[in-house]
MIRO-126419 format. One record per residue (C-alpha): residue number from 1; residue in three letters; x, y, z. Coordinates in Angstrom, 1 decimal, m for minus. Last residue first. Layout:
   nr  rest      px      py      pz
  NUM   ALA       X       Y       Z
...
//
This chain:
   nr  rest      px      py      pz
  301   GLY    15.3    24.2   265.9
  300   GLY    17.4    21.7   267.2
  299   VAL    17.7    18.1   269.3
  298   LYS    16.3    15.5   267.2
  297   LEU    14.0    12.4   268.7
  296   GLY    13.7     9.7   266.2
  295   SER    14.1     7.1   268.9
  294   LEU    10.8     8.2   271.3
  293   VAL     9.2     8.0   267.6
  292   LYS    10.4     4.1   267.1
  291   GLN     9.5     3.6   270.9
  290   ASP     6.0     5.0   271.2
  289   LEU     5.4     3.2   267.5
  288   ALA     6.6    m0.1   269.6
  287   LEU     4.1     0.3   272.3
  286   ARG     1.2     1.5   269.5
  285   GLN     1.6    m2.3   268.3
  284   GLN     1.8    m4.1   271.7
  283   ASP    m1.3    m2.2   272.7
  282   GLY    m1.3    m3.7   276.6
  281   LEU    m1.8    m0.5   278.2
  280   PRO    m3.0     2.6   276.1
  279   VAL    m0.3     4.6   274.1
  278   MET     0.5     8.9   275.6
  277   GLY     4.2     9.9   274.7
  276   CYS     5.6    13.3   275.9
  275   TRP     8.7    15.4   274.6
  274   VAL    10.2    18.2   276.5
  273   SER    12.6    20.7   276.2
  272   PHE    14.4    22.1   278.8
  271   ALA    14.1    25.9   279.4
  270   ASP    15.8    29.5   281.2
  269   GLN    19.1    28.8   280.5
  268   ARG    19.1    26.8   277.2
  267   GLY    21.5    24.3   276.9
  266   ASP    19.1    21.9   275.2
  265   ASP    18.9    20.0   278.2
  264   VAL    16.3    17.3   277.8
  263   VAL    12.7    16.0   279.4
  262   VAL    11.5    12.7   278.3
  261   PHE     8.2    12.0   279.3
  260   THR     6.3     8.5   279.1
  259   LEU     3.0     7.9   279.9
  258   GLN     1.7     4.0   279.3
  257   ASP    m1.7     4.5   279.3
  256   GLY    m4.8     3.2   280.9
  255   ALA    m6.9    m0.4   282.0
  254   VAL    m8.2    m0.2   278.1
  253   ARG   m12.0    m1.0   277.6
  252   ILE   m13.5     2.2   278.0
  251   GLN   m17.0     2.1   279.6
  250   PRO   m16.3     2.6   283.2
  249   THR   m12.9     4.8   283.9
  248   ASP   m10.8     2.9   285.9
  247   ASP    m7.6     4.5   285.3
  246   HIS    m3.9     2.6   285.7
  245   ILE    m1.1     4.9   284.9
  244   GLU     1.7     3.0   283.9
  243   ALA     4.8     4.9   283.8
  242   THR     8.0     6.2   282.1
  241   VAL    10.3     9.0   283.2
  240   ILE    13.5     9.9   280.9
  239   TRP    16.0    12.2   282.3
  238   GLY    17.9    14.4   279.6
  237   PRO    22.1    14.9   278.1
  236   HIS    22.3    16.6   274.6
  235   GLY    23.8    13.7   271.9
  234   ASP    20.7    13.1   269.9
  233   VAL    18.8    12.5   273.0
  232   THR    21.0    10.9   276.1
  231   ILE    18.9     9.5   278.9
  230   ALA    19.5     9.6   282.8
  229   ALA    16.7     7.0   284.2
  228   ASP    13.2     6.4   286.0
  227   ARG    11.7     3.5   283.8
  226   ILE     9.0     1.1   284.1
  225   ASP     7.1     2.7   287.1
  224   LYS     3.5     1.1   288.1
  223   ARG     0.6     3.8   288.8
  222   GLY    m2.3     3.7   290.4
  221   THR    m6.4     3.6   290.6
  220   TYR    m6.8     7.0   288.6
  219   ASN   m10.4     7.6   287.4
  218   LEU   m10.6    11.2   286.1
  217   TYR    m7.1    10.2   284.4
  216   TRP    m6.5    13.4   282.3
  215   ASP    m7.8    15.5   285.1
  214   THR    m4.8    17.9   286.1
  213   ARG    m3.0    15.4   288.6
  212   ILE    m1.8    12.6   286.7
  211   ALA    m0.1    15.5   284.3
  210   CYS     1.1    17.4   286.5
  209   GLY     3.1    14.4   288.1
  208   LEU     4.0    12.8   285.2
  207   SER     5.6    16.6   284.1
  206   SER     7.0    16.8   287.8
  205   HIS     9.2    13.5   287.4
  204   ALA    10.6    14.8   284.2
  203   ALA    11.1    18.3   285.2
  202   GLU    12.7    16.8   288.4
  201   GLU    15.0    15.1   286.5
  200   THR    15.8    17.3   284.0
  199   THR    16.4    19.9   286.9
  198   SER    14.8    23.3   287.9
  197   PHE    11.2    21.6   286.9
  196   GLY    10.1    22.0   290.8
  195   ALA    10.5    25.0   291.2
  194   THR    11.4    26.8   287.8
  193   ARG    13.1    26.6   284.6
  192   ARG    10.5    27.0   282.3
  191   VAL     9.3    23.8   280.0
  190   GLU     9.0    22.8   276.6
  189   GLY     7.2    21.2   273.6
  188   VAL     6.7    17.9   272.3
  187   ALA     3.9    15.8   271.5
  186   PHE     2.8    11.7   271.2
  185   ILE    m1.2    11.1   272.0
  184   SER    m3.0     8.3   272.5
  183   GLN    m6.8     8.8   273.0
  182   TRP   m10.0     7.3   274.0
  181   GLY   m13.2     9.0   274.5
  180   PRO   m14.6     6.1   271.6
  179   GLU   m11.5     3.7   270.8
  178   THR    m8.1     4.1   269.6
  177   THR    m8.5     7.7   269.2
  176   GLN    m5.2     9.8   267.3
  175   ASN    m3.2    12.0   268.2
  174   VAL    m0.5    14.2   267.3
  173   GLY     1.3    17.0   269.0
  172   GLN     3.0    20.5   269.3
  171   THR     4.0    22.6   271.9
  170   ASP     5.6    26.3   272.5
  169   TRP     5.1    26.1   276.4
  168   MET     4.1    23.6   279.0
  167   TRP     2.0    23.8   282.5
  166   SER    m1.3    23.0   280.3
  165   LEU     0.0    19.6   278.5
  164   MET    m3.4    19.1   278.1
  163   TYR    m3.6    21.9   275.1
  162   GLU    m1.3    20.3   273.0
  161   PRO    m0.9    22.9   269.9
  160   GLU    m1.4    21.2   266.6
  159   PRO     0.6    18.6   264.4
  158   ASP    m1.8    16.7   262.0
  157   SER    m3.8    13.6   263.2
  156   TYR    m2.3    10.7   263.5
  155   GLY    m2.5     7.4   260.8
  154   PRO     1.3     7.6   260.6
  153   VAL     3.9     9.8   262.6
  152   PRO     5.5    13.0   261.6
  151   ALA     8.9    12.6   262.9
  150   MET    10.3    14.3   266.2
  149   SER    11.1    17.5   267.0
  148   LEU    13.4    19.0   270.3
  147   ARG    14.0    22.5   270.7
  146   GLY    11.0    24.1   272.1
  145   GLY     8.3    21.9   270.3
  144   HIS     8.5    21.0   266.2
  143   ILE     7.4    18.4   264.2
  142   ARG     9.1    17.4   261.4
  141   GLY     8.3    18.4   257.6
  140   ASP    11.6    20.5   257.7
  139   GLN     9.3    24.6   258.0
  138   PRO    12.1    25.2   260.4
  137   HIS    10.8    26.3   263.7
  136   LEU     9.2    29.7   265.1
  135   ALA     7.7    29.5   268.7
  134   LEU     4.1    29.1   269.7
  133   ASP     2.4    30.0   272.4
  132   ALA    m0.4    27.2   272.2
  131   PRO     0.6    25.6   274.9
  130   GLN     0.6    28.4   277.0
  129   GLY     1.9    27.5   280.7
  128   ALA     0.3    27.3   284.7
  127   PRO     2.8    26.2   286.8
  126   CYS     1.8    22.9   288.2
  125   THR     3.2    23.6   291.7
  124   GLY    m0.1    24.0   293.4
  123   ALA    m1.4    20.3   292.6
  122   THR     1.0    19.2   294.5
  121   ALA     5.1    18.1   294.6
  120   SER     6.4    15.9   297.5
  119   SER     9.4    18.0   299.0
  118   GLY    13.1    17.5   297.2
  117   ASP    13.9    20.9   298.1
  116   ALA    13.5    21.7   294.5
  115   THR    10.3    19.9   294.5
  114   ARG     9.7    16.2   293.6
  113   PRO     6.7    14.4   291.8
  112   ALA     5.3    11.9   293.8
  111   SER     5.9     8.3   295.1
  110   PRO     9.7     8.7   294.0
  109   ALA    11.1     6.0   291.4
  108   THR    14.2     4.7   292.0
  107   SER    13.5     2.4   295.3
  106   SER    10.3     1.1   293.6
  105   GLY     8.4    m1.6   295.9
  104   THR     5.8     0.4   298.0
  103   ALA     4.0     3.2   297.6
  102   THR     0.9     4.7   299.1
  101   GLY    m2.5     5.7   298.5
  100   ALA    m3.6     5.9   294.5
   99   SER    m1.4     3.3   294.1
   98   GLN     2.5     2.8   293.3
   97   TRP     4.1    m0.4   292.0
   96   GLY     7.4    m1.1   291.8
   95   SER     9.7    m2.2   289.3
   94   THR     9.4    m3.4   285.2
   93   SER    11.1    m4.3   282.1
   92   PRO     9.7    m3.3   279.1
   91   ALA     8.0    m5.4   276.7
   90   SER    10.5    m5.6   273.2
   89   ALA     9.7    m3.9   270.5
   88   PRO     8.9    m5.1   266.9
   87   ASP     9.2    m2.5   263.8
   86   LEU     6.4    m0.8   263.2
   85   ASP     5.6    m0.8   259.2
   84   LEU     2.7     1.0   260.2
   83   SER    m0.2    m0.8   257.7
   82   GLY    m1.1    m3.2   260.7
   81   VAL    m3.2     0.0   262.5
   80   ASP    m5.2    m0.1   259.4
   79   ASP    m8.7    m0.4   261.9
   78   THR    m7.8     3.0   264.0
   77   ARG   m11.2     3.2   265.4
   76   ARG   m12.5     6.8   264.7
   75   MET   m12.8     9.9   266.2
   74   ILE    m9.5    11.4   264.7
   73   LEU   m11.4    14.5   262.1
   72   VAL   m13.5    15.2   264.8
   71   VAL   m10.7    16.4   266.7
   70   SER    m9.2    18.0   264.5
   69   VAL   m12.4    20.3   263.5
   68   VAL   m12.5    21.1   266.9
   67   VAL    m8.8    22.4   268.1
   66   VAL    m8.9    23.9   264.4
   65   VAL   m12.0    25.7   265.2
   64   LEU   m10.5    26.7   268.2
   63   VAL    m7.6    27.8   267.3
   62   LEU    m9.2    30.4   264.7
   61   ALA   m11.5    31.7   267.5
   60   ALA    m8.4    32.8   269.4
   59   ILE    m6.6    34.2   266.4
   58   GLY    m9.9    36.5   265.9
   57   VAL    m9.8    37.4   269.4
   56   ALA    m6.2    38.4   268.9
   55   ARG    m4.0    37.5   271.8
   54   GLY    m2.1    39.5   274.1
   53   PRO    m3.2    36.7   277.4
   52   HIS    m3.9    33.8   276.0
   51   HIS    m7.3    32.0   275.8
   50   SER    m9.3    34.8   274.3
   49   ASP   m12.4    36.8   274.4
   48   GLU   m13.6    35.2   277.6
   47   ARG   m16.7    33.4   277.9
   46   PRO   m18.8    33.3   280.9
   45   PRO   m21.2    30.7   281.7
   44   LEU   m24.7    30.4   280.4
   43   PRO   m27.5    30.0   282.7
   42   GLY   m29.4    26.7   282.6
   41   GLY   m31.7    25.6   279.2
   40   THR   m28.7    22.4   278.4
   39   GLY   m26.5    24.6   275.7
   38   PRO   m23.4    24.4   278.1
   37   PRO   m23.5    21.7   280.6
   36   PRO   m25.1    23.2   284.3
   35   ASP   m22.3    24.8   286.6
   34   ALA   m20.9    22.4   289.3
   33   PRO   m17.8    23.3   288.0
   32   ASP   m17.7    27.1   288.8
   31   ASP   m15.4    29.4   287.9
   30   THR   m17.1    28.3   284.2
   29   THR   m16.0    28.4   280.2
   28   ALA   m17.7    28.8   277.3
   27   GLU   m16.2    27.8   274.1
   26   SER   m16.5    24.4   274.7
   25   TRP   m13.5    21.5   274.6
   24   SER   m13.7    18.9   271.6
   23   GLU   m15.3    15.4   271.7
   22   GLY   m16.6    14.0   274.9
   21   ASP   m18.3    16.6   275.5
   20   TRP   m15.7    18.6   277.4
   19   TYR   m16.1    22.1   279.4
   18   ARG   m13.6    24.6   280.4
   17   TYR   m13.1    25.5   284.0
   16   ARG   m11.7    28.8   284.9
   15   GLY    m9.6    29.6   288.2
   14   PRO    m6.4    30.2   286.4
   13   MET    m6.8    30.4   281.9
   12   GLY    m4.2    27.5   281.1
   11   GLY    m5.4    26.8   277.6
   10   PRO    m6.5    23.3   279.3
    9   ASP    m9.1    25.0   281.4
    8   PRO    m9.7    23.2   284.7
    7   TYR   m12.5    20.4   283.8
    6   TRP   m16.0    20.5   283.4
    5   GLY   m17.7    17.1   282.3
    4   THR   m17.5    14.7   279.8
    3   MET   m15.3    11.6   280.1
    2   ALA   m11.5    11.7   280.7
    1   MET    m9.2    11.0   278.0
//
């Protein structure tokens, strides 16, 4: 997770920035990220009535309260990770290194997400989604988003919309603070079939690119591709991309995350379902947990 500052609105509001204070998002937004933090004596930036057009003010406020409370509850070090009863996982094989500048090595993974015409995607190709635009799902104890579901994750937060997946819809995620200023996340949702997201492979690559390009990693230094391949999830075809994302944020002990996106063709003509797993590099317990959650994905609902 990033240091304090103004960031593009995680709710997807074009041209707006919201302040992250290290624990929660501010209610106030601004169109100028050079503004002082809210409540510091400078002019307060304007505030919208809702994160999502057509939503009532009360609902938007309730969502904000839930997010703030959830973040506060999980701002802790996890000392009982050994009680998660995880199966041991072997370290994945690695391929080529991609720095923030040039790419060498891997021939299977592109150096940047690709659009439908094969050109490299840019930040402008990340669509503005609505992560909290939730569909109706079965009340079966699983965490649903799009047509994917995952089992609850021991030691992580209760499910809530994952606003960091700002290019997606119908998201539900769980998170856990691994050290002050850094989090692990598992989430499900969906992406619309648009340019750069027209196949499962493109959507997986573009989702990885959007995560890197939308300020998840403020001190991004490069990535090392681990896996880039077709996959079958609960009998449905899809694509998986996994990369080590390296970040040199001061005062953070870990060197970055292992970040995975799985995009599944669930049979719809207008959308794909997506799973995201993000765990700290070198954290063997959570890396094993990542594989456990991935292997338990189901399609339907």
